DSSP file (Angstrom, degrees, kcal/mol; ACC not computed):
  #  RESIDUE AA STRUCTURE BP1 BP2  ACC     N-H-->O    O-->H-N    N-H-->O    O-->H-N    TCO  KAPPA ALPHA  PHI   PSI    X-CA   Y-CA   Z-CA
    1    1 A M              0   0    0      0, 0.0    58,-0.1     0, 0.0    59,-0.0   0.000 360.0 360.0 360.0 130.0  128.2    0.6  117.4
    2    2 A L        -     0   0    0     56,-0.4     2,-0.1     1,-0.1     3,-0.1  -0.416 360.0-113.3 -74.6 151.8  125.6   -2.1  116.8
    3    3 A P        -     0   0    0      0, 0.0     2,-0.2     0, 0.0    -1,-0.1  -0.438  44.5 -86.1 -75.8 162.4  122.0   -1.3  115.9
    4    4 A I        -     0   0    0      1,-0.1    50,-0.0    -2,-0.1    51,-0.0  -0.520  56.6 -96.8 -66.7 134.7  119.3   -2.2  118.4
    5    5 A D    >   -     0   0    0     -2,-0.2     3,-1.9     1,-0.2    -1,-0.1  -0.248  26.6-130.1 -53.7 134.9  118.2   -5.8  117.7
    6    6 A P  T 3  S+     0   0    0      0, 0.0    -1,-0.2     0, 0.0    -2,-0.1   0.710 108.1  54.8 -64.7 -18.0  115.1   -5.9  115.5
    7    7 A H  T 3  S+     0   0    0      2,-0.1     2,-0.1     0, 0.0    -2,-0.1   0.418  79.0 122.8 -93.1   1.1  113.4   -8.3  118.0
    8    8 A A    <   -     0   0    0     -3,-1.9     2,-0.4    34,-0.1    36,-0.1  -0.420  44.7-164.6 -65.2 136.3  114.0   -5.9  120.9
    9    9 A D    >   -     0   0    0      3,-0.4     3,-2.2    34,-0.2    34,-0.4  -0.990  22.6-144.7-129.5 123.0  110.7   -5.1  122.6
   10   10 A L  T 3  S+     0   0    0     -2,-0.4    -1,-0.1     1,-0.3    -2,-0.0   0.766 102.4  61.2 -56.8 -26.3  110.4   -2.2  125.1
   11   11 A G  T 3  S+     0   0    0      1,-0.2     2,-0.7    -3,-0.0    -1,-0.3   0.611  95.7  65.2 -77.6 -12.3  107.9   -4.4  127.0
   12   12 A R  S <  S+     0   0    0     -3,-2.2    31,-2.7    31,-0.0    -3,-0.4  -0.872  73.3 151.3-114.3  97.8  110.6   -7.0  127.7
   13   13 A R  E     -A   42   0A   0     -2,-0.7     2,-0.3    29,-0.2    29,-0.2  -0.842  27.4-163.2-127.9 161.3  113.2   -5.5  129.9
   14   14 A A  E     -A   41   0A   0     27,-2.3    27,-2.9    -2,-0.3     2,-0.7  -0.966  19.7-135.0-139.4 154.9  115.7   -6.6  132.6
   15   15 A W        +     0   0    0     -2,-0.3     2,-0.3    25,-0.2    25,-0.1  -0.806  51.5 133.9-116.0  88.1  117.7   -4.6  135.2
   16   16 A V        -     0   0    0     -2,-0.7     2,-0.1    23,-0.2    -2,-0.1  -0.980  61.8 -99.0-134.3 141.9  121.3   -6.0  135.0
   17   17 A S        -     0   0    0     -2,-0.3    23,-0.0     1,-0.1    -2,-0.0  -0.407  38.2-123.4 -63.4 134.1  124.5   -4.0  134.9
   18   18 A C     >  -     0   0    0      1,-0.1     4,-1.8    -2,-0.1     3,-0.1  -0.690  12.0-156.1 -81.1 122.8  125.9   -3.7  131.3
   19   19 A P  T  4 S+     0   0    0      0, 0.0    -1,-0.1     0, 0.0    -2,-0.1   0.537  90.5  59.0 -75.4  -3.9  129.4   -5.0  131.0
   20   20 A G  T  4 S+     0   0    0     40,-0.1    -3,-0.0    42,-0.0    41,-0.0   0.848 128.2   0.5 -90.3 -38.9  130.0   -2.7  128.0
   21   21 A C  T  4 S-     0   0    0     -3,-0.1    -4,-0.0    39,-0.1     0, 0.0   0.570  72.0-145.9-128.8 -15.5  129.3    0.7  129.5
   22   22 A F    ><  +     0   0    0     -4,-1.8     3,-1.7     1,-0.1    -5,-0.1   0.855  36.7 161.7  48.4  39.9  128.5    0.3  133.3
   23   23 A D  T 3   +     0   0    0      1,-0.3    -1,-0.1    -5,-0.1    -6,-0.0   0.652  64.0  63.2 -66.7 -14.8  126.1    3.2  132.9
   24   24 A D  T >  S+     0   0    0     -6,-0.1     3,-2.2     2,-0.1    -1,-0.3   0.502  72.2 123.5 -87.4  -3.4  124.3    2.3  136.1
   25   25 A K  T <  S+     0   0    0     -3,-1.7     3,-0.1     1,-0.3     5,-0.0  -0.383  81.3  12.5 -61.6 126.9  127.4    2.8  138.3
   26   26 A G  T 3  S+     0   0    0      1,-0.3     2,-0.5    -2,-0.1    -1,-0.3   0.436  89.5 139.0  86.5   0.1  126.6    5.3  141.0
   27   27 A C    <>  -     0   0    0     -3,-2.2     4,-2.6     1,-0.2    -1,-0.3  -0.679  45.0-152.0 -80.4 124.1  122.9    5.2  140.5
   28   28 A G  H  > S+     0   0    0     -2,-0.5     4,-1.4     2,-0.2     6,-0.2   0.876  94.0  49.6 -62.9 -40.4  121.0    5.2  143.8
   29   29 A E  H  4>S+     0   0    0      2,-0.2     5,-2.5     1,-0.2    -1,-0.2   0.945 114.8  43.0 -66.5 -47.6  118.0    3.3  142.5
   30   30 A C  H >45S+     0   0    0      1,-0.2     3,-1.6     3,-0.2    -2,-0.2   0.914 113.8  51.9 -63.8 -43.1  120.1    0.6  140.8
   31   31 A G  H 3<5S+     0   0    0     -4,-2.6    -1,-0.2     1,-0.3    -2,-0.2   0.782 107.0  54.4 -64.0 -27.1  122.4    0.3  143.8
   32   32 A G  T 3<5S-     0   0    0     -4,-1.4    -1,-0.3    -5,-0.2    -2,-0.2   0.376 119.9-109.2 -88.1   3.8  119.3    0.0  146.1
   33   33 A G  T < 5S+     0   0    0     -3,-1.6     2,-0.2     1,-0.3    -3,-0.2   0.672  74.6 134.6  79.3  16.6  118.0   -3.0  144.0
   34   34 A R      < -     0   0    0     -5,-2.5     2,-1.2    -6,-0.2    -1,-0.3  -0.609  67.7-100.9 -96.6 160.2  115.1   -1.1  142.5
   35   35 A N        -     0   0    0     -2,-0.2     2,-0.1    -3,-0.1     5,-0.1  -0.691  43.3-150.7 -81.7  98.8  114.0   -1.0  138.9
   36   36 A C        -     0   0    0     -2,-1.2   -12,-0.0     3,-0.2    -9,-0.0  -0.425  12.7-138.4 -72.1 141.7  115.5    2.2  137.6
   37   37 A G  S    S+     0   0    0      1,-0.2     3,-0.2    -2,-0.1    -1,-0.1   0.613 100.5  40.7 -74.5 -12.6  113.7    4.0  134.8
   38   38 A A  S    S+     0   0    0      1,-0.1     2,-0.2   -14,-0.0    -1,-0.2   0.709 108.5  53.7-107.1 -26.1  117.0    4.9  133.1
   39   39 A H  S    S+     0   0    0    -15,-0.1     2,-0.2     2,-0.0    -3,-0.2  -0.322  72.8 126.5-115.0  50.5  119.2    1.8  133.4
   40   40 A W        -     0   0    0     -2,-0.2     2,-0.3    -3,-0.2   -25,-0.2  -0.574  44.5-141.8 -98.1 166.2  117.2   -1.1  132.0
   41   41 A R  E     -A   14   0A   0    -27,-2.9   -27,-2.3    -2,-0.2     2,-0.3  -0.940  23.7-104.0-127.3 149.4  118.2   -3.6  129.2
   42   42 A Y  E     -AB  13  54A   0     12,-2.9    12,-1.7    -2,-0.3     2,-0.9  -0.588  28.4-140.9 -69.0 131.1  116.3   -5.2  126.4
   43   43 A L  E     + B   0  53A   0    -31,-2.7    10,-0.2   -34,-0.4   -34,-0.2  -0.845  25.2 176.3 -93.1 101.9  115.6   -8.8  127.2
   44   44 A L  E     -     0   0A   0      8,-2.7     2,-0.3    -2,-0.9     9,-0.2   0.775  57.4 -39.8 -81.0 -27.4  116.1  -10.4  123.8
   45   45 A G  E     - B   0  52A   0      7,-1.3     7,-3.0    -3,-0.1     2,-0.4  -0.974  47.7-120.4 177.4 173.2  115.5  -14.0  125.0
   46   46 A V  E     - B   0  51A   0     -2,-0.3     2,-0.4     5,-0.2     5,-0.2  -1.000  15.0-176.8-136.6 133.7  116.0  -16.6  127.7
   47   47 A S  E >   - B   0  50A   0      3,-2.6     3,-2.1    -2,-0.4     2,-0.5  -0.899  67.0 -59.7-130.7 102.4  117.7  -20.0  127.3
   48   48 A G  T 3  S-     0   0    0     -2,-0.4    22,-0.3     1,-0.3    23,-0.2  -0.471 123.1 -13.0  62.5-115.4  117.5  -22.0  130.6
   49   49 A N  T 3  S+     0   0    0     21,-0.7    17,-3.2    -2,-0.5     2,-0.5   0.207 117.9  97.3-103.0  15.4  119.2  -19.9  133.2
   50   50 A R  E <   -BC  47  65A   0     -3,-2.1    -3,-2.6    15,-0.2     2,-0.4  -0.905  57.9-153.6-111.2 129.8  120.8  -17.4  130.7
   51   51 A L  E     -BC  46  64A   0     13,-2.8    13,-2.5    -2,-0.5     2,-0.6  -0.822   9.2-145.9 -95.5 137.3  119.3  -14.1  129.7
   52   52 A H  E     +BC  45  63A   0     -7,-3.0    -8,-2.7    -2,-0.4    -7,-1.3  -0.929  33.1 177.5-103.9 116.6  120.2  -12.6  126.3
   53   53 A L  E     -BC  43  62A   0      9,-3.0     9,-1.9    -2,-0.6     2,-0.4  -0.795  26.6-163.2-125.8 157.4  120.4   -8.9  126.7
   54   54 A Q  E     -BC  42  61A   0    -12,-1.7   -12,-2.9    -2,-0.3     7,-0.2  -0.985  21.9-132.3-139.8 132.9  121.1   -5.7  124.8
   55   55 A C     >  -     0   0    0      5,-2.3     4,-1.6    -2,-0.4   -14,-0.1  -0.698   8.3-151.9 -80.8 126.1  121.9   -2.3  126.4
   56   56 A P  T  4 S+     0   0    0      0, 0.0    -1,-0.1     0, 0.0   -15,-0.1   0.724  92.4  52.6 -71.3 -19.2  119.9    0.5  124.7
   57   57 A G  T  4 S+     0   0    0      1,-0.1   -16,-0.0     3,-0.1   -18,-0.0   0.961 129.2  10.8 -79.9 -55.2  122.7    3.0  125.5
   58   58 A C  T  4 S-     0   0    0      2,-0.1   -56,-0.4   -57,-0.0    -1,-0.1   0.472  93.0-129.7-104.6  -4.1  125.8    1.4  124.1
   59   59 A T     <  +     0   0    0     -4,-1.6     2,-0.1     1,-0.2   -54,-0.1   0.548  48.8 160.2  64.7  13.8  124.0   -1.4  122.2
   60   60 A H        -     0   0    0     -6,-0.1    -5,-2.3   -59,-0.0     2,-0.4  -0.399  27.4-151.0 -62.5 138.4  126.3   -4.1  123.7
   61   61 A I  E     +C   54   0A   0     -7,-0.2     2,-0.3    -2,-0.1    -7,-0.2  -0.947  28.4 146.8-114.8 134.7  124.8   -7.6  123.5
   62   62 A W  E     -C   53   0A   0     -9,-1.9    -9,-3.0    -2,-0.4     2,-0.4  -0.973  42.9-112.2-157.1 168.0  125.7  -10.3  126.1
   63   63 A D  E     -C   52   0A   0     -2,-0.3     2,-0.5   -11,-0.2   -11,-0.2  -0.872  24.5-159.1-105.5 142.0  124.4  -13.3  128.0
   64   64 A H  E     -C   51   0A   0    -13,-2.5   -13,-2.8    -2,-0.4     2,-0.5  -0.981  11.1-141.6-124.9 119.8  123.9  -13.1  131.7
   65   65 A A  E     -C   50   0A   0     -2,-0.5   -15,-0.2   -15,-0.2   -16,-0.0  -0.694  14.4-173.1 -81.2 124.0  123.8  -16.3  133.8
   66   66 A T        -     0   0    0    -17,-3.2    -1,-0.1    -2,-0.5   -16,-0.1   0.665  29.3-134.1 -90.9 -17.9  121.1  -16.0  136.5
   67   67 A R  S    S+     0   0    0    -18,-0.5     2,-0.3     1,-0.3   -17,-0.1   0.541  78.2  96.7  68.8   8.6  121.9  -19.2  138.4
   68   68 A F        +     0   0    0    -19,-0.3    -1,-0.3     6,-0.1    -2,-0.3  -0.863  66.7  24.2-119.1 158.2  118.1  -19.8  138.4
   69   69 A G  S >  S-     0   0    0     -2,-0.3     3,-1.7     3,-0.1   -20,-0.2  -0.324 105.0  -2.9  88.6-169.2  116.0  -21.9  136.1
   70   70 A A  T 3  S+     0   0    0    -22,-0.3   -21,-0.7     1,-0.3   -20,-0.1  -0.331 131.0  13.1 -61.7 130.5  116.9  -24.9  133.9
   71   71 A G  T 3  S+     0   0    0      1,-0.3     2,-0.3   -23,-0.2    -1,-0.3   0.498 112.1  88.5  84.7   4.7  120.6  -25.8  134.0
   72   72 A G    <   -     0   0    0     -3,-1.7     2,-0.4    -5,-0.0    -1,-0.3  -0.808  67.8-125.5-129.5 170.9  121.4  -23.7  137.0
   73   73 A N        -     0   0    0     -2,-0.3     3,-0.1    -5,-0.1    -3,-0.0  -0.950  28.3-116.3-117.0 136.4  121.5  -23.9  140.8
   74   74 A A        -     0   0    0     -2,-0.4    -6,-0.1     1,-0.1    -7,-0.1  -0.459  44.5 -97.9 -65.7 141.8  119.8  -21.5  143.1
   75   75 A P              0   0    0      0, 0.0    -1,-0.1     0, 0.0    -8,-0.0  -0.283 360.0 360.0 -61.4 147.0  122.2  -19.5  145.2
   76   76 A A              0   0    0     -3,-0.1    -2,-0.1     0, 0.0     0, 0.0   0.468 360.0 360.0 -76.0 360.0  122.8  -20.8  148.7
């Protein structure tokens, strides 16, 4: 298990499903598109349309393409 990134900041969070543990599966708040108090991710950085994230539960680190911002296309 990786440690939490030293640049992780509790004030910078995102609500995206973690591909490492899927801990938000079955959560009514997450499923309803609301910002759940339990299933947030550290937002480590942003590069164009990619979010750099870390799950505080399983410490998995990954990039998430938003399809918004520089280098991406807004969904139709």
